[in-house]
DRENGU-429942 format. One record per residue: residue number from 1; x, y, z of N, C-alpha, C in turn; residue in one letter. Coordinates in steps of 0.2 Angstrom, whole numbers, plus 5000, padded with zeros to 4 digits. Layout:
// residues N
r n: NUM | n_east: X | n_north: Y | n_up: Z | ca_east: X | ca_north: Y | ca_up: Z | c_east: X | c_north: Y | c_up: Z | res: a
...
END
This chain:
// residues 119
r n: 1 | n_east: 5365 | n_north: 5000 | n_up: 5105 | ca_east: 5370 | ca_north: 4995 | ca_up: 5106 | c_east: 5374 | c_north: 4997 | c_up: 5112 | res: x
r n: 2 | n_east: 5375 | n_north: 4992 | n_up: 5117 | ca_east: 5378 | ca_north: 4993 | ca_up: 5123 | c_east: 5384 | c_north: 4988 | c_up: 5124 | res: x
r n: 3 | n_east: 5390 | n_north: 4990 | n_up: 5125 | ca_east: 5395 | ca_north: 4985 | ca_up: 5127 | c_east: 5398 | c_north: 4987 | c_up: 5134 | res: x
r n: 4 | n_east: 5397 | n_north: 4983 | n_up: 5138 | ca_east: 5398 | ca_north: 4984 | ca_up: 5145 | c_east: 5404 | c_north: 4980 | c_up: 5148 | res: x
r n: 5 | n_east: 5410 | n_north: 4983 | n_up: 5148 | ca_east: 5416 | ca_north: 4979 | ca_up: 5150 | c_east: 5417 | c_north: 4980 | c_up: 5158 | res: x
r n: 6 | n_east: 5419 | n_north: 4974 | n_up: 5161 | ca_east: 5421 | ca_north: 4974 | ca_up: 5168 | c_east: 5427 | c_north: 4970 | c_up: 5169 | res: x
r n: 7 | n_east: 5429 | n_north: 4970 | n_up: 5175 | ca_east: 5435 | ca_north: 4966 | ca_up: 5177 | c_east: 5442 | c_north: 4969 | c_up: 5177 | res: x
r n: 8 | n_east: 5442 | n_north: 4975 | n_up: 5175 | ca_east: 5449 | ca_north: 4978 | ca_up: 5176 | c_east: 5450 | c_north: 4980 | c_up: 5183 | res: x
r n: 9 | n_east: 5456 | n_north: 4982 | n_up: 5184 | ca_east: 5459 | ca_north: 4984 | ca_up: 5191 | c_east: 5466 | c_north: 4984 | c_up: 5191 | res: x
r n: 10 | n_east: 5468 | n_north: 4984 | n_up: 5198 | ca_east: 5475 | ca_north: 4984 | ca_up: 5199 | c_east: 5478 | c_north: 4978 | c_up: 5201 | res: x
r n: 11 | n_east: 5483 | n_north: 4976 | n_up: 5198 | ca_east: 5486 | ca_north: 4969 | ca_up: 5199 | c_east: 5494 | c_north: 4969 | c_up: 5199 | res: x
r n: 12 | n_east: 5497 | n_north: 4965 | n_up: 5202 | ca_east: 5505 | ca_north: 4965 | ca_up: 5202 | c_east: 5507 | c_north: 4961 | c_up: 5196 | res: x
r n: 13 | n_east: 5513 | n_north: 4963 | n_up: 5194 | ca_east: 5516 | ca_north: 4959 | ca_up: 5188 | c_east: 5516 | c_north: 4952 | c_up: 5190 | res: x
r n: 14 | n_east: 5514 | n_north: 4948 | n_up: 5185 | ca_east: 5514 | ca_north: 4941 | ca_up: 5186 | c_east: 5507 | c_north: 4939 | c_up: 5187 | res: x
r n: 15 | n_east: 5502 | n_north: 4943 | n_up: 5189 | ca_east: 5496 | ca_north: 4941 | ca_up: 5191 | c_east: 5491 | c_north: 4940 | c_up: 5185 | res: x
r n: 16 | n_east: 5485 | n_north: 4939 | n_up: 5187 | ca_east: 5480 | ca_north: 4938 | ca_up: 5182 | c_east: 5474 | c_north: 4942 | c_up: 5182 | res: x
r n: 17 | n_east: 5470 | n_north: 4943 | n_up: 5177 | ca_east: 5464 | ca_north: 4947 | ca_up: 5177 | c_east: 5460 | c_north: 4943 | c_up: 5171 | res: x
r n: 18 | n_east: 5453 | n_north: 4944 | n_up: 5172 | ca_east: 5448 | ca_north: 4941 | ca_up: 5167 | c_east: 5444 | c_north: 4947 | c_up: 5166 | res: x
r n: 19 | n_east: 5444 | n_north: 4949 | n_up: 5160 | ca_east: 5439 | ca_north: 4955 | ca_up: 5158 | c_east: 5433 | c_north: 4951 | c_up: 5155 | res: x
r n: 20 | n_east: 5427 | n_north: 4954 | n_up: 5156 | ca_east: 5421 | ca_north: 4952 | ca_up: 5153 | c_east: 5418 | c_north: 4958 | c_up: 5150 | res: x
r n: 21 | n_east: 5414 | n_north: 4956 | n_up: 5145 | ca_east: 5410 | ca_north: 4962 | ca_up: 5141 | c_east: 5403 | c_north: 4959 | c_up: 5139 | res: x
r n: 22 | n_east: 5398 | n_north: 4962 | n_up: 5142 | ca_east: 5391 | ca_north: 4960 | ca_up: 5140 | c_east: 5389 | c_north: 4964 | c_up: 5134 | res: x
r n: 23 | n_east: 5387 | n_north: 4961 | n_up: 5129 | ca_east: 5385 | ca_north: 4965 | ca_up: 5123 | c_east: 5377 | c_north: 4965 | c_up: 5122 | res: x
r n: 24 | n_east: 5374 | n_north: 4970 | n_up: 5121 | ca_east: 5367 | ca_north: 4970 | ca_up: 5119 | c_east: 5365 | c_north: 4975 | c_up: 5114 | res: x
r n: 25 | n_east: 5360 | n_north: 4974 | n_up: 5110 | ca_east: 5358 | ca_north: 4978 | ca_up: 5105 | c_east: 5360 | c_north: 4976 | c_up: 5098 | res: x
r n: 26 | n_east: 5364 | n_north: 4970 | n_up: 5098 | ca_east: 5367 | ca_north: 4967 | ca_up: 5092 | c_east: 5365 | c_north: 4960 | c_up: 5092 | res: x
r n: 27 | n_east: 5365 | n_north: 4957 | n_up: 5086 | ca_east: 5365 | ca_north: 4950 | ca_up: 5085 | c_east: 5371 | c_north: 4947 | c_up: 5087 | res: x
r n: 28 | n_east: 5372 | n_north: 4945 | n_up: 5093 | ca_east: 5379 | ca_north: 4943 | ca_up: 5096 | c_east: 5381 | c_north: 4937 | c_up: 5092 | res: x
r n: 29 | n_east: 5377 | n_north: 4932 | n_up: 5091 | ca_east: 5379 | ca_north: 4926 | ca_up: 5088 | c_east: 5382 | c_north: 4927 | c_up: 5080 | res: x
r n: 30 | n_east: 5380 | n_north: 4933 | n_up: 5077 | ca_east: 5382 | ca_north: 4934 | ca_up: 5071 | c_east: 5389 | c_north: 4939 | c_up: 5071 | res: x
r n: 31 | n_east: 5391 | n_north: 4941 | n_up: 5076 | ca_east: 5396 | ca_north: 4946 | ca_up: 5077 | c_east: 5403 | c_north: 4943 | c_up: 5079 | res: x
r n: 32 | n_east: 5408 | n_north: 4945 | n_up: 5075 | ca_east: 5415 | ca_north: 4944 | ca_up: 5078 | c_east: 5415 | c_north: 4949 | c_up: 5084 | res: x
r n: 33 | n_east: 5419 | n_north: 4947 | n_up: 5089 | ca_east: 5420 | ca_north: 4952 | ca_up: 5095 | c_east: 5428 | c_north: 4952 | c_up: 5096 | res: x
r n: 34 | n_east: 5430 | n_north: 4957 | n_up: 5099 | ca_east: 5437 | ca_north: 4958 | ca_up: 5100 | c_east: 5438 | c_north: 4963 | c_up: 5106 | res: x
r n: 35 | n_east: 5445 | n_north: 4964 | n_up: 5107 | ca_east: 5447 | ca_north: 4968 | ca_up: 5112 | c_east: 5453 | c_north: 4972 | c_up: 5109 | res: x
r n: 36 | n_east: 5453 | n_north: 4979 | n_up: 5111 | ca_east: 5458 | ca_north: 4983 | ca_up: 5109 | c_east: 5460 | c_north: 4986 | c_up: 5116 | res: x
r n: 37 | n_east: 5466 | n_north: 4990 | n_up: 5116 | ca_east: 5468 | ca_north: 4993 | ca_up: 5122 | c_east: 5472 | c_north: 4999 | c_up: 5120 | res: x
r n: 38 | n_east: 5472 | n_north: 5004 | n_up: 5124 | ca_east: 5476 | ca_north: 5010 | ca_up: 5124 | c_east: 5480 | c_north: 5011 | c_up: 5130 | res: x
r n: 39 | n_east: 5487 | n_north: 5011 | n_up: 5129 | ca_east: 5491 | ca_north: 5012 | ca_up: 5134 | c_east: 5493 | c_north: 5019 | c_up: 5135 | res: x
r n: 40 | n_east: 5495 | n_north: 5021 | n_up: 5141 | ca_east: 5496 | ca_north: 5029 | ca_up: 5142 | c_east: 5501 | c_north: 5031 | c_up: 5137 | res: x
r n: 41 | n_east: 5499 | n_north: 5036 | n_up: 5133 | ca_east: 5504 | ca_north: 5040 | ca_up: 5128 | c_east: 5504 | c_north: 5036 | c_up: 5122 | res: x
r n: 42 | n_east: 5500 | n_north: 5031 | n_up: 5121 | ca_east: 5501 | ca_north: 5027 | ca_up: 5115 | c_east: 5494 | c_north: 5027 | c_up: 5111 | res: x
r n: 43 | n_east: 5494 | n_north: 5025 | n_up: 5105 | ca_east: 5488 | ca_north: 5024 | ca_up: 5101 | c_east: 5485 | c_north: 5018 | c_up: 5103 | res: x
r n: 44 | n_east: 5478 | n_north: 5018 | n_up: 5102 | ca_east: 5474 | ca_north: 5012 | ca_up: 5103 | c_east: 5476 | c_north: 5006 | c_up: 5098 | res: x
r n: 45 | n_east: 5477 | n_north: 5000 | n_up: 5101 | ca_east: 5479 | ca_north: 4995 | ca_up: 5096 | c_east: 5475 | c_north: 4988 | c_up: 5097 | res: x
r n: 46 | n_east: 5475 | n_north: 4984 | n_up: 5093 | ca_east: 5472 | ca_north: 4978 | ca_up: 5093 | c_east: 5475 | c_north: 4973 | c_up: 5098 | res: x
r n: 47 | n_east: 5471 | n_north: 4969 | n_up: 5101 | ca_east: 5473 | ca_north: 4964 | ca_up: 5106 | c_east: 5471 | c_north: 4957 | c_up: 5104 | res: x
r n: 48 | n_east: 5465 | n_north: 4956 | n_up: 5103 | ca_east: 5462 | ca_north: 4949 | ca_up: 5101 | c_east: 5455 | c_north: 4950 | c_up: 5098 | res: x
r n: 49 | n_east: 5454 | n_north: 4945 | n_up: 5094 | ca_east: 5447 | ca_north: 4944 | ca_up: 5091 | c_east: 5445 | c_north: 4937 | c_up: 5091 | res: x
r n: 50 | n_east: 5438 | n_north: 4936 | n_up: 5091 | ca_east: 5436 | ca_north: 4929 | ca_up: 5090 | c_east: 5430 | c_north: 4929 | c_up: 5085 | res: x
r n: 51 | n_east: 5429 | n_north: 4924 | n_up: 5082 | ca_east: 5424 | ca_north: 4923 | ca_up: 5077 | c_east: 5417 | c_north: 4922 | c_up: 5080 | res: x
r n: 52 | n_east: 5412 | n_north: 4922 | n_up: 5076 | ca_east: 5405 | ca_north: 4922 | ca_up: 5079 | c_east: 5404 | c_north: 4915 | c_up: 5083 | res: x
r n: 53 | n_east: 5407 | n_north: 4910 | n_up: 5080 | ca_east: 5405 | ca_north: 4903 | ca_up: 5084 | c_east: 5410 | c_north: 4902 | c_up: 5089 | res: x
r n: 54 | n_east: 5416 | n_north: 4906 | n_up: 5089 | ca_east: 5421 | ca_north: 4904 | ca_up: 5094 | c_east: 5426 | c_north: 4899 | c_up: 5092 | res: x
r n: 55 | n_east: 5426 | n_north: 4897 | n_up: 5086 | ca_east: 5430 | ca_north: 4892 | ca_up: 5084 | c_east: 5437 | c_north: 4894 | c_up: 5082 | res: x
r n: 56 | n_east: 5438 | n_north: 4901 | n_up: 5081 | ca_east: 5444 | ca_north: 4904 | ca_up: 5078 | c_east: 5445 | c_north: 4910 | c_up: 5082 | res: x
r n: 57 | n_east: 5451 | n_north: 4911 | n_up: 5084 | ca_east: 5453 | ca_north: 4917 | ca_up: 5088 | c_east: 5460 | c_north: 4920 | c_up: 5085 | res: x
r n: 58 | n_east: 5461 | n_north: 4926 | n_up: 5086 | ca_east: 5466 | ca_north: 4930 | ca_up: 5083 | c_east: 5469 | c_north: 4935 | c_up: 5088 | res: x
r n: 59 | n_east: 5476 | n_north: 4935 | n_up: 5088 | ca_east: 5479 | ca_north: 4939 | ca_up: 5093 | c_east: 5485 | c_north: 4943 | c_up: 5091 | res: x
r n: 60 | n_east: 5486 | n_north: 4949 | n_up: 5095 | ca_east: 5492 | ca_north: 4953 | ca_up: 5094 | c_east: 5498 | c_north: 4948 | c_up: 5096 | res: x
r n: 61 | n_east: 5503 | n_north: 4948 | n_up: 5091 | ca_east: 5508 | ca_north: 4943 | ca_up: 5092 | c_east: 5511 | c_north: 4943 | c_up: 5099 | res: x
r n: 62 | n_east: 5512 | n_north: 4949 | n_up: 5102 | ca_east: 5516 | ca_north: 4950 | ca_up: 5108 | c_east: 5512 | c_north: 4947 | c_up: 5114 | res: x
r n: 63 | n_east: 5506 | n_north: 4946 | n_up: 5114 | ca_east: 5502 | ca_north: 4944 | ca_up: 5120 | c_east: 5499 | c_north: 4937 | c_up: 5119 | res: x
r n: 64 | n_east: 5500 | n_north: 4934 | n_up: 5113 | ca_east: 5496 | ca_north: 4928 | ca_up: 5111 | c_east: 5498 | c_north: 4922 | c_up: 5116 | res: x
r n: 65 | n_east: 5503 | n_north: 4922 | n_up: 5119 | ca_east: 5505 | ca_north: 4916 | ca_up: 5124 | c_east: 5502 | c_north: 4917 | c_up: 5131 | res: x
r n: 66 | n_east: 5500 | n_north: 4923 | n_up: 5132 | ca_east: 5498 | ca_north: 4925 | ca_up: 5139 | c_east: 5490 | c_north: 4927 | c_up: 5139 | res: x
r n: 67 | n_east: 5487 | n_north: 4929 | n_up: 5134 | ca_east: 5480 | ca_north: 4931 | ca_up: 5134 | c_east: 5476 | c_north: 4926 | c_up: 5130 | res: x
r n: 68 | n_east: 5470 | n_north: 4925 | n_up: 5132 | ca_east: 5465 | ca_north: 4920 | ca_up: 5129 | c_east: 5458 | c_north: 4924 | c_up: 5128 | res: x
r n: 69 | n_east: 5456 | n_north: 4924 | n_up: 5122 | ca_east: 5449 | ca_north: 4927 | ca_up: 5121 | c_east: 5444 | c_north: 4921 | c_up: 5120 | res: x
r n: 70 | n_east: 5438 | n_north: 4922 | n_up: 5123 | ca_east: 5433 | ca_north: 4917 | ca_up: 5123 | c_east: 5426 | c_north: 4921 | c_up: 5123 | res: x
r n: 71 | n_east: 5421 | n_north: 4917 | n_up: 5121 | ca_east: 5415 | ca_north: 4920 | ca_up: 5121 | c_east: 5409 | c_north: 4915 | c_up: 5123 | res: x
r n: 72 | n_east: 5404 | n_north: 4917 | n_up: 5126 | ca_east: 5398 | ca_north: 4913 | ca_up: 5128 | c_east: 5392 | c_north: 4916 | c_up: 5124 | res: x
r n: 73 | n_east: 5390 | n_north: 4912 | n_up: 5119 | ca_east: 5385 | ca_north: 4915 | ca_up: 5115 | c_east: 5378 | c_north: 4914 | c_up: 5119 | res: x
r n: 74 | n_east: 5378 | n_north: 4910 | n_up: 5124 | ca_east: 5371 | ca_north: 4910 | ca_up: 5128 | c_east: 5371 | c_north: 4916 | c_up: 5132 | res: x
r n: 75 | n_east: 5376 | n_north: 4919 | n_up: 5134 | ca_east: 5376 | ca_north: 4925 | ca_up: 5138 | c_east: 5378 | c_north: 4931 | c_up: 5135 | res: x
r n: 76 | n_east: 5379 | n_north: 4931 | n_up: 5128 | ca_east: 5381 | ca_north: 4937 | ca_up: 5124 | c_east: 5387 | c_north: 4941 | c_up: 5127 | res: x
r n: 77 | n_east: 5391 | n_north: 4937 | n_up: 5129 | ca_east: 5397 | ca_north: 4940 | ca_up: 5133 | c_east: 5404 | c_north: 4937 | c_up: 5130 | res: x
r n: 78 | n_east: 5409 | n_north: 4942 | n_up: 5130 | ca_east: 5415 | ca_north: 4940 | ca_up: 5127 | c_east: 5420 | c_north: 4941 | c_up: 5133 | res: x
r n: 79 | n_east: 5425 | n_north: 4937 | n_up: 5133 | ca_east: 5430 | ca_north: 4937 | ca_up: 5139 | c_east: 5437 | c_north: 4938 | c_up: 5136 | res: x
r n: 80 | n_east: 5441 | n_north: 4941 | n_up: 5141 | ca_east: 5448 | ca_north: 4941 | ca_up: 5139 | c_east: 5452 | c_north: 4939 | c_up: 5146 | res: x
r n: 81 | n_east: 5455 | n_north: 4933 | n_up: 5146 | ca_east: 5459 | ca_north: 4930 | ca_up: 5151 | c_east: 5466 | c_north: 4932 | c_up: 5150 | res: x
r n: 82 | n_east: 5468 | n_north: 4936 | n_up: 5155 | ca_east: 5475 | ca_north: 4939 | ca_up: 5155 | c_east: 5479 | c_north: 4936 | c_up: 5160 | res: x
r n: 83 | n_east: 5485 | n_north: 4932 | n_up: 5158 | ca_east: 5489 | ca_north: 4929 | ca_up: 5163 | c_east: 5496 | c_north: 4932 | c_up: 5163 | res: x
r n: 84 | n_east: 5500 | n_north: 4931 | n_up: 5168 | ca_east: 5507 | ca_north: 4933 | ca_up: 5168 | c_east: 5507 | c_north: 4941 | c_up: 5166 | res: x
r n: 85 | n_east: 5503 | n_north: 4945 | n_up: 5169 | ca_east: 5503 | ca_north: 4952 | ca_up: 5167 | c_east: 5509 | c_north: 4955 | c_up: 5168 | res: x
r n: 86 | n_east: 5511 | n_north: 4960 | n_up: 5163 | ca_east: 5517 | ca_north: 4964 | ca_up: 5164 | c_east: 5515 | c_north: 4971 | c_up: 5164 | res: x
r n: 87 | n_east: 5519 | n_north: 4975 | n_up: 5167 | ca_east: 5518 | ca_north: 4983 | ca_up: 5168 | c_east: 5516 | c_north: 4986 | c_up: 5161 | res: x
r n: 88 | n_east: 5519 | n_north: 4983 | n_up: 5155 | ca_east: 5517 | ca_north: 4986 | ca_up: 5149 | c_east: 5510 | c_north: 4984 | c_up: 5146 | res: x
r n: 89 | n_east: 5507 | n_north: 4980 | n_up: 5150 | ca_east: 5500 | ca_north: 4978 | ca_up: 5149 | c_east: 5495 | c_north: 4984 | c_up: 5151 | res: x
r n: 90 | n_east: 5498 | n_north: 4988 | n_up: 5155 | ca_east: 5494 | ca_north: 4993 | ca_up: 5158 | c_east: 5490 | c_north: 4998 | c_up: 5153 | res: x
r n: 91 | n_east: 5484 | n_north: 4998 | n_up: 5153 | ca_east: 5480 | ca_north: 5001 | ca_up: 5147 | c_east: 5473 | c_north: 5001 | c_up: 5149 | res: x
r n: 92 | n_east: 5469 | n_north: 5005 | n_up: 5145 | ca_east: 5462 | ca_north: 5005 | ca_up: 5145 | c_east: 5460 | c_north: 4999 | c_up: 5140 | res: x
r n: 93 | n_east: 5456 | n_north: 4995 | n_up: 5142 | ca_east: 5454 | ca_north: 4989 | ca_up: 5137 | c_east: 5447 | c_north: 4990 | c_up: 5135 | res: x
r n: 94 | n_east: 5446 | n_north: 4990 | n_up: 5128 | ca_east: 5440 | ca_north: 4991 | ca_up: 5125 | c_east: 5437 | c_north: 4985 | c_up: 5122 | res: x
r n: 95 | n_east: 5431 | n_north: 4983 | n_up: 5124 | ca_east: 5428 | ca_north: 4978 | ca_up: 5120 | c_east: 5424 | c_north: 4980 | c_up: 5114 | res: x
r n: 96 | n_east: 5424 | n_north: 4976 | n_up: 5109 | ca_east: 5421 | ca_north: 4978 | ca_up: 5103 | c_east: 5417 | c_north: 4973 | c_up: 5099 | res: x
r n: 97 | n_east: 5413 | n_north: 4974 | n_up: 5095 | ca_east: 5409 | ca_north: 4970 | ca_up: 5091 | c_east: 5410 | c_north: 4972 | c_up: 5083 | res: x
r n: 98 | n_east: 5410 | n_north: 4967 | n_up: 5079 | ca_east: 5411 | ca_north: 4969 | ca_up: 5072 | c_east: 5411 | c_north: 4963 | c_up: 5067 | res: x
r n: 99 | n_east: 5415 | n_north: 4963 | n_up: 5062 | ca_east: 5416 | ca_north: 4957 | ca_up: 5058 | c_east: 5423 | c_north: 4955 | c_up: 5057 | res: x
r n: 100 | n_east: 5424 | n_north: 4949 | n_up: 5055 | ca_east: 5431 | ca_north: 4947 | ca_up: 5053 | c_east: 5431 | c_north: 4945 | c_up: 5046 | res: x
r n: 101 | n_east: 5435 | n_north: 4949 | n_up: 5042 | ca_east: 5436 | ca_north: 4947 | ca_up: 5034 | c_east: 5443 | c_north: 4948 | c_up: 5033 | res: x
r n: 102 | n_east: 5447 | n_north: 4943 | n_up: 5034 | ca_east: 5454 | ca_north: 4943 | ca_up: 5033 | c_east: 5457 | c_north: 4947 | c_up: 5039 | res: x
r n: 103 | n_east: 5454 | n_north: 4952 | n_up: 5042 | ca_east: 5456 | ca_north: 4954 | ca_up: 5048 | c_east: 5450 | c_north: 4957 | c_up: 5052 | res: x
r n: 104 | n_east: 5451 | n_north: 4959 | n_up: 5058 | ca_east: 5445 | ca_north: 4961 | ca_up: 5062 | c_east: 5443 | c_north: 4968 | c_up: 5061 | res: x
r n: 105 | n_east: 5437 | n_north: 4970 | n_up: 5059 | ca_east: 5434 | ca_north: 4976 | ca_up: 5058 | c_east: 5429 | c_north: 4978 | c_up: 5064 | res: x
r n: 106 | n_east: 5431 | n_north: 4981 | n_up: 5069 | ca_east: 5426 | ca_north: 4983 | ca_up: 5074 | c_east: 5421 | c_north: 4988 | c_up: 5072 | res: x
r n: 107 | n_east: 5415 | n_north: 4988 | n_up: 5074 | ca_east: 5410 | ca_north: 4993 | ca_up: 5072 | c_east: 5406 | c_north: 4996 | c_up: 5078 | res: x
r n: 108 | n_east: 5407 | n_north: 4993 | n_up: 5084 | ca_east: 5404 | ca_north: 4995 | ca_up: 5090 | c_east: 5409 | c_north: 4995 | c_up: 5095 | res: x
r n: 109 | n_east: 5409 | n_north: 5000 | n_up: 5100 | ca_east: 5414 | ca_north: 5000 | ca_up: 5105 | c_east: 5411 | c_north: 5001 | c_up: 5112 | res: x
r n: 110 | n_east: 5414 | n_north: 4998 | n_up: 5117 | ca_east: 5412 | ca_north: 5000 | ca_up: 5124 | c_east: 5416 | c_north: 5005 | c_up: 5127 | res: x
r n: 111 | n_east: 5415 | n_north: 5007 | n_up: 5133 | ca_east: 5418 | ca_north: 5013 | ca_up: 5136 | c_east: 5425 | c_north: 5011 | c_up: 5138 | res: x
r n: 112 | n_east: 5427 | n_north: 5005 | n_up: 5140 | ca_east: 5433 | ca_north: 5003 | ca_up: 5142 | c_east: 5434 | c_north: 5002 | c_up: 5149 | res: x
r n: 113 | n_east: 5438 | n_north: 4997 | n_up: 5151 | ca_east: 5440 | ca_north: 4996 | ca_up: 5158 | c_east: 5447 | c_north: 4996 | c_up: 5159 | res: x
r n: 114 | n_east: 5449 | n_north: 5000 | n_up: 5164 | ca_east: 5456 | ca_north: 5001 | ca_up: 5166 | c_east: 5460 | c_north: 4995 | c_up: 5169 | res: x
r n: 115 | n_east: 5465 | n_north: 4993 | n_up: 5166 | ca_east: 5470 | ca_north: 4988 | ca_up: 5169 | c_east: 5476 | c_north: 4991 | c_up: 5171 | res: x
r n: 116 | n_east: 5478 | n_north: 4991 | n_up: 5177 | ca_east: 5485 | ca_north: 4993 | ca_up: 5179 | c_east: 5489 | c_north: 4988 | c_up: 5182 | res: x
r n: 117 | n_east: 5495 | n_north: 4987 | n_up: 5180 | ca_east: 5499 | ca_north: 4982 | ca_up: 5182 | c_east: 5505 | c_north: 4985 | c_up: 5185 | res: x
r n: 118 | n_east: 5506 | n_north: 4984 | n_up: 5191 | ca_east: 5512 | ca_north: 4987 | ca_up: 5195 | c_east: 5518 | c_north: 4982 | c_up: 5195 | res: x
r n: 119 | n_east: 5524 | n_north: 4985 | n_up: 5195 | ca_east: 5530 | ca_north: 4981 | ca_up: 5195 | c_east: 5532 | c_north: 4979 | c_up: 5202 | res: x
END
């Protein structure tokens, strides 16, 4: 199983980034997929998840008005569009695949991509 995230980088506050994650080795169309992040000095935490069909998505409350998760089942890829970025969004972002049963349970993890937001 491989989850290859890309799209991280350095951006100024108020800017945008789009993270992508190509997933192989799993039946992508059957998986829920999601993003987690680990900010400096903090525990890793949930950001967003999306169901296998892409018809339902779930967000950490504090980012739901700025981030959008989506997926392309034809490309086995999940995305995280991040708008109006804030310095507190600085973190390593991890893409995941798993199941959603009341809440999201990831079972496969990527290496992560670093997002740095400067003030």
